[in-house]
VMD Tcl script that draws the C-alpha trace (Angstrom):
set ca {
  {0.00 0.00 0.00}
  {2.78 2.40 0.92}
  {4.57 1.60 -2.34}
  {1.47 2.67 -4.32}
  {1.01 5.93 -2.43}
  {3.63 7.89 -4.38}
  {2.22 7.26 -7.90}
  {-1.34 7.90 -6.63}
  {-0.36 11.31 -5.23}
  {1.23 12.19 -8.59}
  {-1.91 11.34 -10.55}
  {-4.11 13.24 -8.07}
  {-1.91 16.34 -8.28}
  {-1.86 16.33 -12.07}
  {-5.65 15.85 -12.33}
  {-6.26 18.62 -9.81}
  {-3.97 20.98 -11.71}
  {-5.72 20.23 -15.00}
  {-9.22 20.74 -13.57}
  {-8.24 24.02 -11.91}
  {-6.68 25.20 -15.17}
  {-9.87 24.50 -17.16}
  {-12.07 26.13 -14.55}
  {-9.94 29.23 -14.38}
  {-9.87 29.67 -18.15}
  {-13.69 29.62 -18.28}
  {-13.95 32.26 -15.56}
  {-11.16 34.65 -16.50}
  {-11.35 36.82 -19.60}
  {-10.07 40.11 -20.93}
  {-6.54 41.43 -20.52}
  {-5.88 39.14 -17.54}
  {-6.56 36.07 -19.66}
  {-3.02 35.49 -20.95}
  {-1.45 36.22 -17.57}
  {-3.62 33.52 -16.05}
  {-2.81 31.16 -18.93}
  {0.92 31.65 -18.41}
  {0.56 31.16 -14.67}
  {-1.41 27.95 -15.15}
  {1.09 26.66 -17.71}
  {3.86 27.32 -15.20}
  {1.91 25.57 -12.45}
  {1.17 22.61 -14.71}
  {4.81 22.36 -15.74}
  {5.89 22.37 -12.09}
  {3.34 19.66 -11.28}
  {4.47 17.56 -14.22}
  {8.10 17.96 -13.19}
  {7.33 17.01 -9.61}
  {5.25 14.05 -10.74}
  {7.92 12.83 -13.14}
  {10.70 13.11 -10.54}
  {8.69 11.29 -7.86}
  {7.75 8.56 -10.34}
  {11.41 8.03 -11.20}
  {12.30 8.04 -7.49}
  {9.59 5.48 -6.76}
  {10.90 3.21 -9.50}
  {14.50 3.41 -8.37}
  {13.73 2.97 -4.68}
  {11.61 -0.08 -5.50}
  {14.77 -1.79 -6.78}
  {15.88 -2.60 -3.25}
  {17.88 -5.34 -1.57}
  {15.66 -7.48 0.64}
  {16.59 -7.11 4.29}
  {16.78 -10.88 4.70}
  {19.61 -11.02 2.13}
  {21.85 -8.50 3.89}
  {24.98 -10.19 5.14}
  {24.13 -13.50 3.43}
  {26.15 -15.26 0.75}
  {24.32 -14.83 -2.56}
  {25.27 -16.25 -5.98}
  {24.70 -13.78 -8.82}
  {25.42 -13.80 -12.54}
  {25.98 -10.61 -14.46}
  {28.26 -8.29 -16.40}
  {31.06 -5.97 -15.27}
  {29.37 -2.73 -16.27}
  {32.08 -0.11 -15.75}
  {35.80 0.47 -15.53}
  {37.28 -1.80 -12.83}
  {39.32 0.27 -10.39}
  {42.42 -1.00 -8.62}
  {42.96 0.05 -5.03}
  {45.43 -0.93 -2.35}
  {43.52 -3.95 -1.06}
  {41.97 -5.22 -4.26}
  {39.58 -4.28 -7.04}
  {36.29 -2.38 -7.23}
  {33.72 -2.45 -10.04}
  {30.04 -1.97 -10.90}
  {28.17 -5.20 -11.62}
  {24.95 -5.38 -13.67}
  {22.96 -8.37 -12.43}
  {21.34 -10.72 -14.94}
  {20.42 -13.72 -12.75}
  {20.03 -13.75 -8.97}
  {17.67 -14.73 -6.18}
  {14.59 -12.57 -5.82}
  {15.30 -9.36 -3.95}
  {18.74 -8.53 -5.39}
  {18.93 -5.13 -7.17}
  {19.99 -4.81 -10.79}
  {23.13 -2.71 -10.17}
  {25.72 -3.54 -7.50}
  {28.96 -1.91 -6.43}
  {31.36 -4.71 -5.55}
  {34.84 -4.93 -4.06}
  {37.04 -7.97 -4.56}
  {39.65 -8.02 -1.81}
  {43.06 -9.66 -1.89}
  {42.45 -10.48 1.77}
  {41.51 -8.71 4.98}
  {45.05 -8.82 6.40}
  {48.17 -7.88 4.46}
  {49.94 -11.11 5.34}
  {46.98 -13.02 3.81}
  {46.89 -11.14 0.50}
  {46.64 -13.25 -2.63}
  {46.45 -12.58 -6.35}
  {43.07 -11.80 -7.90}
  {41.88 -12.89 -11.34}
  {41.91 -10.25 -14.06}
  {38.51 -8.54 -14.34}
  {37.61 -6.48 -17.41}
  {34.66 -4.37 -18.48}
  {32.06 -6.29 -20.47}
  {32.85 -9.71 -19.00}
  {30.12 -12.01 -17.69}
  {30.87 -13.55 -14.28}
  {29.24 -15.81 -11.75}
  {30.13 -14.55 -8.27}
  {29.33 -15.34 -4.66}
  {28.79 -12.00 -2.96}
  {27.77 -10.59 0.38}
  {25.62 -7.47 0.11}
  {24.17 -4.64 2.13}
  {21.87 -1.75 1.35}
  {23.43 1.59 0.35}
  {24.78 3.28 3.43}
  {27.13 6.22 3.91}
  {28.34 8.53 6.64}
  {25.93 11.39 7.30}
  {27.56 14.49 8.78}
  {26.76 18.20 8.61}
  {28.03 19.51 5.25}
  {29.44 16.07 4.41}
  {29.45 14.16 1.13}
  {26.16 12.32 0.56}
  {27.37 8.88 -0.50}
  {23.87 7.39 -0.48}
  {22.61 10.14 -2.78}
  {25.55 9.56 -5.13}
  {24.80 5.82 -5.26}
  {21.15 6.56 -6.02}
  {22.13 8.82 -8.90}
  {24.41 6.10 -10.28}
  {21.57 3.57 -10.03}
  {23.53 1.40 -7.58}
  {21.10 -0.04 -5.04}
  {23.39 -2.36 -3.04}
  {27.07 -2.57 -2.18}
  {29.15 -5.52 -1.08}
  {32.15 -7.69 -1.73}
  {33.04 -10.94 -3.47}
  {33.38 -13.91 -1.15}
  {36.12 -16.53 -1.60}
  {34.41 -19.40 -3.40}
  {35.07 -22.05 -5.99}
  {31.84 -20.90 -7.67}
  {33.46 -17.62 -8.75}
  {34.21 -17.96 -12.45}
  {34.24 -16.03 -15.71}
  {31.46 -17.20 -18.02}
  {32.09 -15.02 -21.10}
  {35.09 -12.91 -22.08}
  {32.83 -10.27 -23.65}
  {29.08 -9.69 -23.78}
  {28.13 -7.88 -27.04}
  {26.48 -4.58 -26.11}
  {27.02 -0.94 -27.09}
  {27.85 0.27 -23.57}
  {30.02 -2.78 -22.90}
  {31.93 -1.96 -26.06}
  {32.37 1.65 -24.89}
  {33.58 0.59 -21.45}
  {36.00 -1.96 -22.91}
  {37.36 0.76 -25.21}
  {37.82 3.10 -22.25}
  {39.65 0.38 -20.34}
  {41.90 -0.30 -23.35}
  {42.75 3.39 -23.66}
  {43.50 3.68 -19.95}
  {45.87 0.70 -20.14}
  {47.50 2.25 -23.21}
  {48.29 5.45 -21.28}
  {49.62 3.45 -18.35}
  {52.00 1.54 -20.64}
  {53.09 4.64 -22.54}
  {53.79 6.76 -19.44}
  {54.67 4.33 -16.63}
  {56.48 7.03 -14.64}
  {54.48 10.01 -15.85}
  {53.54 12.34 -12.99}
  {50.47 13.62 -14.86}
  {49.49 10.31 -16.45}
  {46.24 10.31 -14.45}
  {45.35 13.79 -15.74}
  {45.80 12.69 -19.36}
  {43.59 9.66 -18.72}
  {40.96 11.97 -17.21}
  {41.07 14.26 -20.25}
  {40.81 11.36 -22.67}
  {38.20 9.09 -21.04}
  {36.94 10.97 -17.95}
  {38.44 8.56 -15.39}
  {39.78 10.84 -12.65}
  {40.61 8.23 -10.02}
  {44.29 8.03 -10.95}
  {44.82 11.71 -10.07}
  {46.59 12.01 -6.72}
  {45.17 13.94 -3.79}
  {48.14 16.34 -3.92}
  {47.35 17.18 -7.54}
  {43.68 17.76 -6.73}
  {44.73 20.22 -4.01}
  {46.84 22.13 -6.53}
  {43.96 22.23 -9.01}
  {41.55 23.44 -6.31}
  {43.90 26.13 -4.98}
  {44.59 27.43 -8.48}
  {40.97 27.18 -9.65}
  {41.62 24.98 -12.70}
  {39.91 21.79 -11.47}
  {37.23 22.25 -14.16}
  {39.88 21.81 -16.86}
  {40.85 18.38 -15.55}
  {37.27 17.13 -15.94}
  {35.63 16.63 -19.33}
  {34.28 20.17 -19.43}
  {31.95 21.78 -21.91}
  {34.89 23.60 -23.45}
  {36.59 20.31 -24.31}
  {33.44 18.83 -25.83}
  {32.78 21.99 -27.86}
  {36.37 22.01 -29.09}
  {36.14 18.42 -30.28}
  {32.85 19.20 -32.04}
  {34.33 22.30 -33.66}
  {37.36 20.39 -34.94}
  {35.14 17.67 -36.44}
  {32.73 20.21 -37.95}
  {35.55 22.31 -39.45}
  {37.34 19.25 -40.82}
  {34.31 17.66 -42.46}
  {33.05 21.03 -43.69}
  {36.39 21.68 -45.40}
  {36.30 18.28 -47.10}
  {32.61 18.66 -48.02}
  {33.22 21.93 -49.84}
  {35.89 20.24 -51.96}
  {33.25 17.92 -53.48}
  {30.75 19.70 -55.75}
  {28.57 16.58 -55.82}
  {28.23 16.60 -52.00}
  {27.93 20.38 -51.68}
  {25.07 20.50 -54.20}
  {23.10 17.83 -52.33}
  {23.54 19.09 -48.77}
  {25.00 22.35 -47.49}
  {28.49 21.97 -46.04}
  {27.50 23.93 -42.91}
  {24.72 21.47 -42.06}
  {26.94 18.46 -42.78}
  {29.60 19.99 -40.56}
  {27.32 20.54 -37.57}
  {26.03 16.96 -37.82}
  {29.62 15.69 -37.86}
  {30.41 17.93 -34.90}
  {27.43 16.60 -32.94}
  {28.38 12.99 -33.67}
  {31.99 13.65 -32.64}
  {30.80 15.30 -29.43}
  {28.46 12.36 -28.76}
  {31.29 9.87 -29.20}
  {33.59 11.90 -26.95}
  {30.91 12.17 -24.27}
  {30.41 8.39 -24.31}
  {34.16 7.83 -24.12}
  {34.40 10.38 -21.30}
  {31.91 8.70 -18.98}
  {28.75 10.73 -19.74}
  {29.16 13.36 -17.00}
  {26.71 16.25 -16.49}
  {28.95 18.98 -18.06}
  {29.46 16.78 -21.11}
  {25.72 16.04 -21.37}
  {24.85 19.72 -21.07}
  {27.21 20.66 -23.88}
  {26.10 17.79 -26.09}
  {22.43 18.69 -25.78}
  {23.16 22.36 -26.43}
  {25.13 21.40 -29.54}
  {22.21 19.17 -30.55}
  {19.78 22.08 -30.27}
  {22.06 24.32 -32.34}
  {22.54 21.60 -34.97}
  {18.79 21.00 -35.20}
  {18.11 24.74 -35.55}
  {20.66 25.04 -38.38}
  {19.25 22.01 -40.19}
  {15.67 23.37 -39.86}
  {16.92 26.92 -40.67}
  {15.43 28.39 -37.52}
  {16.70 31.13 -35.22}
  {17.26 29.88 -31.67}
  {18.01 32.15 -28.73}
  {21.00 30.98 -26.62}
  {18.88 31.10 -23.47}
  {16.36 28.69 -25.02}
  {19.18 26.36 -26.07}
  {20.44 26.31 -22.47}
  {16.92 25.75 -21.13}
  {16.38 22.89 -23.59}
  {19.64 21.26 -22.53}
  {18.63 21.66 -18.89}
  {15.27 19.99 -19.57}
  {16.83 17.03 -21.39}
  {19.44 16.48 -18.66}
  {16.77 16.44 -15.95}
  {14.46 14.20 -17.95}
  {17.27 11.68 -18.35}
  {18.58 12.03 -14.81}
  {16.46 13.90 -12.22}
  {19.21 13.28 -9.63}
  {21.73 15.31 -11.63}
  {20.93 18.23 -9.32}
  {22.73 16.35 -6.53}
  {26.04 16.74 -8.37}
  {28.17 19.85 -7.88}
  {29.03 19.72 -11.58}
  {25.38 20.32 -12.48}
  {25.26 23.71 -10.74}
  {28.74 24.80 -11.78}
  {28.28 23.73 -15.40}
  {24.89 25.31 -16.05}
  {25.78 28.29 -13.85}
  {28.94 29.04 -15.82}
  {27.12 28.93 -19.16}
  {24.28 31.11 -17.82}
  {26.81 33.71 -16.65}
  {28.56 33.67 -20.03}
  {25.22 34.19 -21.80}
  {24.45 37.07 -19.45}
  {27.69 38.96 -20.03}
  {27.64 38.20 -23.75}
  {24.22 39.74 -24.37}
  {23.15 43.36 -24.60}
  {26.44 44.61 -26.09}
  {26.10 47.50 -28.57}
  {29.52 47.23 -30.22}
  {32.09 44.58 -30.94}
  {35.23 44.26 -28.81}
  {38.47 42.42 -29.31}
  {38.93 38.74 -28.54}
  {41.28 39.49 -25.65}
  {38.76 41.84 -24.06}
  {35.99 39.26 -24.51}
  {38.13 36.49 -23.00}
  {39.08 38.56 -19.97}
  {35.49 39.68 -19.45}
  {34.24 36.09 -19.67}
  {36.85 34.84 -17.20}
  {36.06 37.66 -14.76}
  {32.32 37.00 -15.04}
  {32.59 33.24 -14.48}
  {34.98 33.71 -11.55}
  {32.67 36.18 -9.84}
  {29.38 34.55 -10.79}
  {30.32 31.14 -9.37}
  {31.57 32.44 -6.00}
  {28.24 31.80 -4.19}
  {27.98 28.25 -5.58}
  {31.61 27.45 -4.74}
  {31.18 28.66 -1.17}
  {27.99 26.62 -0.70}
  {29.42 23.47 -2.28}
  {33.08 23.57 -1.22}
  {33.42 26.49 1.24}
  {36.31 27.89 -0.78}
  {37.26 29.57 -4.05}
  {40.54 30.41 -5.70}
  {41.76 34.01 -5.69}
  {44.40 33.25 -8.34}
  {41.89 31.53 -10.64}
  {41.78 34.27 -13.33}
  {45.57 34.21 -13.77}
  {45.82 30.41 -13.56}
  {43.04 29.93 -16.11}
  {44.59 32.48 -18.45}
  {47.68 30.26 -18.49}
  {46.01 26.85 -18.38}
  {42.97 27.19 -20.67}
  {44.86 27.73 -23.95}
  {47.41 25.01 -23.23}
  {45.19 22.34 -21.64}
  {42.07 22.86 -23.75}
  {43.68 23.48 -27.15}
  {46.94 21.53 -26.94}
  {46.96 18.87 -24.21}
  {43.38 17.63 -24.62}
  {43.53 17.23 -28.44}
  {46.84 15.38 -28.09}
  {45.43 13.09 -25.37}
  {42.35 12.31 -27.45}
  {44.51 11.82 -30.53}
  {46.66 9.30 -28.66}
  {43.49 7.52 -27.52}
  {42.51 7.09 -31.18}
  {45.96 6.71 -32.81}
  {48.46 5.12 -30.39}
  {51.61 6.99 -31.45}
  {54.03 7.28 -28.53}
  {55.10 10.79 -29.45}
  {51.52 12.07 -28.95}
  {51.50 10.87 -25.35}
  {55.01 12.20 -24.74}
  {54.25 15.65 -26.15}
  {50.95 15.88 -24.24}
  {52.67 14.98 -20.97}
  {55.54 17.40 -21.62}
  {53.21 20.32 -22.39}
  {51.08 19.52 -19.32}
  {54.16 19.34 -17.08}
  {55.34 22.70 -18.42}
  {51.89 24.19 -17.85}
  {51.88 23.01 -14.25}
  {55.09 24.89 -13.36}
  {53.42 28.34 -13.09}
  {50.20 26.74 -11.83}
  {52.00 25.11 -8.90}
  {53.70 28.40 -8.11}
  {50.34 30.20 -8.04}
  {48.76 27.45 -5.92}
  {51.59 27.73 -3.38}
  {50.91 31.42 -2.73}
  {49.50 32.06 0.79}
  {46.67 34.12 -0.72}
  {45.75 31.52 -3.36}
  {42.61 30.25 -1.64}
  {39.75 31.93 0.17}
  {38.14 29.62 2.72}
  {35.20 30.27 5.02}
  {32.22 28.67 6.67}
  {29.36 27.29 4.59}
  {26.79 30.10 4.19}
  {23.05 29.60 4.72}
  {21.02 29.14 1.51}
  {19.24 32.50 1.74}
  {22.57 34.32 1.86}
  {23.83 32.41 -1.19}
  {20.65 33.30 -3.12}
  {21.08 36.98 -2.18}
  {24.71 36.96 -3.32}
  {23.81 35.20 -6.58}
  {21.22 37.85 -7.39}
  {23.81 40.49 -6.55}
  {26.33 38.89 -8.92}
  {23.80 38.78 -11.74}
  {22.89 42.41 -11.16}
  {26.52 43.48 -11.05}
  {27.32 41.65 -14.30}
  {24.57 43.34 -16.32}
  {25.75 45.55 -19.22}
  {27.24 48.98 -18.61}
  {24.51 51.52 -18.13}
  {22.51 49.39 -15.72}
  {21.75 51.66 -12.75}
  {23.62 51.09 -9.47}
  {25.54 48.00 -10.52}
  {27.76 48.55 -7.49}
  {24.82 47.58 -5.27}
  {24.92 44.10 -6.81}
  {28.59 43.67 -5.99}
  {27.96 44.97 -2.48}
  {25.45 42.15 -1.99}
  {28.43 39.77 -2.02}
  {29.84 41.23 1.20}
  {27.41 39.50 3.61}
  {28.32 36.18 1.98}
  {32.10 36.48 2.29}
  {31.83 37.95 5.78}
  {29.51 35.23 7.10}
  {30.46 33.57 10.37}
  {28.29 30.77 11.78}
  {26.88 30.89 15.32}
  {28.90 29.40 18.17}
  {28.03 28.45 21.76}
  {27.54 31.21 24.31}
  {29.74 31.71 27.36}
  {29.47 28.66 29.62}
  {27.99 26.45 26.87}
  {29.47 23.61 24.81}
  {28.44 21.84 21.64}
  {29.64 18.25 21.31}
  {29.30 16.48 17.94}
  {29.95 12.74 17.68}
  {30.73 12.47 13.98}
  {29.65 9.56 11.82}
  {32.98 8.07 10.66}
  {31.85 4.46 10.32}
  {33.52 1.96 12.63}
  {35.59 4.46 14.58}
  {35.38 7.56 16.73}
  {35.77 11.30 16.11}
  {34.22 13.96 18.35}
  {34.23 17.74 17.97}
  {33.83 19.88 21.11}
  {33.19 23.58 20.55}
  {32.98 26.41 23.07}
  {32.49 30.13 22.51}
  {36.04 30.61 21.19}
  {37.83 27.23 21.28}
  {37.72 23.93 19.39}
  {38.83 20.42 20.38}
  {38.88 17.17 18.39}
  {38.73 13.94 20.37}
  {40.01 11.14 18.12}
  {40.15 11.29 14.34}
  {38.39 8.22 12.98}
  {39.85 5.46 10.79}
  {42.22 5.34 7.84}
  {40.30 3.63 5.04}
  {43.35 2.94 2.86}
  {46.87 4.18 2.26}
  {45.60 7.34 0.52}
  {42.20 7.88 2.16}
  {41.25 8.56 5.78}
  {38.50 10.20 7.80}
  {40.72 13.14 8.71}
  {40.97 14.19 5.10}
  {37.54 13.09 3.88}
  {35.34 13.92 6.86}
  {36.99 16.03 9.56}
  {38.73 18.69 7.48}
  {35.69 19.43 5.23}
  {33.45 19.46 8.31}
  {35.71 21.91 10.19}
  {36.08 24.11 7.12}
  {32.29 24.26 6.70}
  {31.97 25.39 10.33}
  {34.58 28.09 9.83}
  {37.09 26.49 12.20}
  {40.51 27.87 11.24}
  {42.56 26.13 13.96}
  {42.27 23.49 16.66}
  {43.21 24.44 20.20}
  {43.61 20.80 21.24}
  {43.73 17.45 19.47}
  {43.27 14.36 21.64}
  {44.39 11.02 20.16}
  {43.27 8.49 22.71}
  {45.32 5.47 21.58}
  {46.99 3.95 18.55}
  {44.18 1.83 17.09}
  {43.52 2.72 13.44}
  {39.82 3.47 14.00}
  {40.75 6.27 16.44}
  {44.12 7.57 15.17}
  {43.79 6.87 11.44}
  {42.98 10.45 10.45}
  {45.35 12.23 12.86}
  {48.25 12.77 10.47}
  {46.00 14.27 7.79}
  {44.38 16.54 10.39}
  {47.74 17.78 11.67}
  {48.79 18.50 8.09}
  {45.53 20.20 7.11}
  {44.83 22.61 9.97}
  {46.94 24.42 12.62}
  {46.85 22.59 15.96}
  {48.01 24.33 19.15}
  {48.32 21.33 21.50}
  {48.17 17.54 21.21}
  {47.22 15.16 24.02}
  {47.84 11.51 23.20}
  {48.26 8.08 24.70}
  {50.67 6.78 22.07}
  {54.09 5.13 21.92}
  {57.00 7.55 21.59}
  {57.79 6.39 18.04}
  {54.22 6.83 16.78}
  {54.06 9.22 13.76}
  {51.58 11.48 15.54}
  {53.96 11.89 18.50}
  {56.83 12.65 16.12}
  {54.80 15.19 14.10}
  {53.46 16.87 17.25}
  {56.92 17.60 18.63}
  {56.86 20.18 21.42}
  {53.09 20.58 21.08}
  {52.45 17.07 22.35}
  {52.18 15.60 25.81}
  {50.74 12.32 27.14}
  {47.25 12.08 28.59}
  {47.18 11.67 32.39}
  {44.36 11.62 34.93}
  {44.10 14.94 36.73}
  {44.84 17.15 33.74}
  {42.19 19.81 33.33}
  {41.49 23.23 31.91}
  {38.70 25.79 31.50}
  {37.62 27.31 28.19}
  {34.94 30.01 28.12}
  {33.32 28.74 31.32}
  {33.47 25.07 30.19}
  {35.44 22.55 32.28}
  {37.54 19.77 30.66}
  {38.99 16.98 32.83}
  {41.13 13.98 31.79}
  {40.08 10.96 33.88}
  {42.26 8.20 32.38}
  {44.92 6.77 32.12}
  {46.31 7.12 35.61}
  {49.29 9.45 35.99}
  {52.56 7.56 35.60}
  {51.07 4.80 33.41}
  {53.38 3.63 30.65}
  {52.06 3.24 27.13}
  {53.07 -0.12 25.75}
  {52.32 -2.17 28.82}
  {49.11 -4.13 28.56}
  {46.41 -3.57 25.96}
  {46.30 -0.35 23.97}
  {42.59 0.01 24.74}
  {43.20 0.09 28.48}
  {45.50 3.11 28.03}
  {42.86 5.12 26.17}
  {42.38 8.76 27.14}
  {39.02 9.48 28.80}
  {37.72 13.05 28.84}
  {34.80 14.61 30.67}
  {33.29 17.87 29.48}
  {31.10 19.93 31.83}
  {29.07 23.02 30.89}
  {26.12 24.60 32.65}
  {26.11 21.82 35.24}
  {25.73 19.17 32.53}
  {28.33 16.57 31.54}
  {29.44 14.46 28.58}
  {31.80 11.53 29.08}
  {34.05 10.61 26.15}
  {35.29 7.12 26.99}
  {37.11 5.98 23.81}
  {38.00 2.24 23.89}
  {38.38 1.51 27.60}
  {37.43 -2.01 28.67}
  {36.36 -3.68 31.90}
  {39.80 -3.32 33.60}
  {39.95 0.40 32.83}
  {36.36 0.89 33.92}
  {37.13 -0.70 37.29}
  {40.14 1.59 37.69}
  {38.02 4.62 36.87}
  {35.34 3.59 39.33}
  {37.94 3.21 42.06}
  {39.43 6.68 41.44}
  {36.37 8.73 40.45}
  {33.32 6.93 41.87}
  {30.28 9.16 41.59}
  {32.34 11.70 39.64}
  {31.69 9.60 36.53}
  {28.00 10.54 36.51}
  {27.21 12.22 33.17}
  {24.16 13.24 31.19}
  {25.57 11.79 27.97}
  {28.06 8.93 27.60}
  {29.84 7.94 24.41}
  {29.73 4.19 25.07}
  {33.16 2.56 25.61}
  {34.69 0.54 22.78}
  {31.66 0.91 20.48}
  {29.59 -1.32 22.76}
  {31.88 -4.35 22.66}
  {31.28 -7.27 25.02}
  {34.57 -6.51 26.85}
  {33.31 -3.17 28.15}
  {30.28 -1.44 29.72}
  {30.16 -3.43 32.97}
  {26.99 -3.08 35.07}
  {28.93 -1.13 37.71}
  {30.21 1.37 35.12}
  {26.75 1.86 33.66}
  {25.28 2.41 37.12}
  {28.00 4.94 38.04}
  {27.65 7.01 34.87}
  {23.81 6.85 34.90}
  {23.36 8.82 31.64}
  {20.16 10.02 30.05}
  {21.62 9.32 26.61}
  {24.12 6.67 25.52}
  {25.72 7.11 22.09}
  {27.19 4.12 20.22}
  {29.73 5.18 17.53}
  {29.51 2.19 15.18}
  {29.74 1.37 11.48}
  {26.79 -0.02 9.55}
  {26.90 -3.83 9.63}
  {30.50 -3.69 10.90}
  {32.50 -6.93 10.93}
  {32.93 -6.80 14.75}
  {29.13 -6.86 15.15}
  {29.22 -3.93 17.51}
  {27.26 -3.17 19.59}
  {27.06 -6.50 21.38}
  {23.40 -7.44 22.05}
  {24.02 -8.04 25.79}
  {25.76 -4.68 26.17}
  {22.94 -2.95 24.29}
  {20.43 -4.60 26.61}
  {22.37 -3.48 29.72}
  {22.38 0.14 28.60}
  {18.69 -0.08 27.68}
  {17.86 -1.50 31.12}
  {19.53 1.51 32.73}
  {16.81 3.77 31.32}
  {19.13 5.68 28.99}
  {17.97 6.65 25.50}
  {20.17 4.72 23.08}
  {21.52 6.34 19.92}
  {23.87 4.95 17.27}
  {25.72 6.76 14.52}
  {25.07 4.12 11.86}
  {21.32 4.67 12.28}
  {21.17 8.41 13.01}
  {24.37 9.82 11.51}
  {26.34 12.41 13.46}
  {24.97 13.10 16.95}
  {24.97 16.67 18.25}
  {24.82 17.32 22.01}
  {24.28 20.90 23.21}
  {25.19 21.53 26.85}
  {23.43 24.69 27.94}
  {22.55 26.16 31.30}
  {20.61 23.40 33.05}
  {19.62 21.81 29.73}
  {20.87 19.17 27.31}
  {19.65 18.94 23.71}
  {20.51 15.94 21.55}
  {19.91 15.66 17.80}
  {20.75 13.30 14.92}
  {21.96 14.38 11.47}
  {19.61 12.02 9.61}
  {16.67 13.64 11.37}
  {17.98 17.19 10.95}
  {18.70 16.71 7.22}
  {16.22 14.03 6.06}
  {16.44 12.69 2.52}
  {14.08 10.13 1.03}
  {17.01 8.01 -0.16}
  {18.66 7.79 3.27}
  {18.37 4.45 4.99}
  {17.17 4.35 8.59}
}
mol new
graphics top color blue
foreach p $ca { graphics top sphere $p radius 0.5 }
foreach p [lrange $ca 0 end-1] q [lrange $ca 1 end] { graphics top cylinder $p $q radius 0.2 }
display resetview
């Protein structure tokens, strides 16, 4: 019944809109008639759009993994539907299911691990796009970390059509059934894989090999994190993607080439105009390039705009640029209503809209240099609100960097990379890499400037809308009255600072980092991070992917204290990235002397010890464990974990890290009733070796928060431990179910909230 509700509401809304429209047209007449007609057309279009989007959402959400199959071994047969991606521990690929038990979605994201421990790693079979395999897999529903201003992994999976994730189980049933399944998209993906391998062979030691692959086939995953930082700081990241400029250039080259040849043949020219033949060739070339490049939103937008222009030329009709853009927007959303979830959607259409704005209403022609500078200035300014909302930063050196990079990357490097993809001549790859390396010399210098990047807190939506309107007003043609007012409307955006706790208050956020722990404590003027979550792989960790973006979005420019409770990966895995990414005044840690975090901290670091304490803005912080004089390295690492109690307005939060029963007994002996807290972050993620009845009774919290990963392999929290906390009368919360948990300690009051409730999305699992 619930599944039918969505389509029924769509039909009801559309029927109601149609009936109201007919009734209104019979009643209204005279000069108001056409205004009413336009209003009703707009209302009907909005209803149709809403109905179409909800219908598509209903269809995609119906393709769901049955709960009973989560965590079970399932045998599936299907095709490798995308480029397989190597990573440190194995291989990852998208799998299109053809045969499976009932309740398995059509598209899966699978990982095939070499082994869970490095000493157990073994070789994997070669997996290629377009192959048919029979695999034994273990699946779970789409699930991602949900944090304020964080990346929405579940939304990204929904847009990709992936409705379950999992991994391949070791089994003798795993076998390749067909080396290639004939299909247009399989052929495209196999071609992309072949081209990627060709670049890897041609440039085995090439620093920018990954960038050339991205320009040729749209696969950006070989670009290092350091290179992405340079691109972001210099403002040329859009050139590394398959941008509209690249697609247009390829179309223009094809159109010019075929048009030149067409004019040389009187027989052809007399039967079809060379201009029309050229635009068709350009559209087909752009279509092929978009397919080869992975079919991203910027490429789609450009292709559909080129299609509209080509159709208008063939039909000999005038088409306004704004209508071409609107038509491309409509086609993109009809094909993929979830495109609006991608940052590229807003940046791509926004950039073209700004260019159309500054290119219209001009009374006289200007030189190409003036036009280029004006366009670059307009795009840089016009996208500032979107960049601050999406990434909380924009490049101040972007105009200069783009002036250097656009001619070389767009008109030299990209054509050479595409040419090498088509004609595998070694010199094409070598020249493309050499030109790109030369281009990056001034770009790296610009990116290294202290003033290269403007960073600030994420602004509220209303402020971004105000600034966008101001930008559009300020970019109107000369003669528009009071254009300076438009530019002035940007000032509230770039001066925005988010609210912070008042004197004597504290905000504690238990972040959703999966199976790990990271907590942010904020007072009126100070910030503390308690643990940094896990390292996911050699080049990815929660410090870089979760903590730094989260802190940047809150406007936190430095950390006053970083606490690393012990050396387990799920607590210390993001510490090095955090220390490298943001200034840290002091580091408290319970780590061996040779641990990298201790070495990086230097004079800023000191060991945790019971009795340490300090006051910030009327908020009291006390270290309760380990006991003073304890030596790290003796006994279990968990038993040496730092324990911190935060008290504000007479209310307390206890951050217990990974202490176990022995540590809990020691704490009870030293602190007794002093452990009582309103909120407790449950020890060791609710493992069976912690949370003794005596500890639960002594802390006596109103809320108990379990920082756990969704369907984690340790099966935390333990059912008996969960039952003990429930029997205490505490309200139980878990990060895998609710996302990040926010605790506000105010005068005589505690407020607790969950990110999944504060920012609900229909695609988020519960």
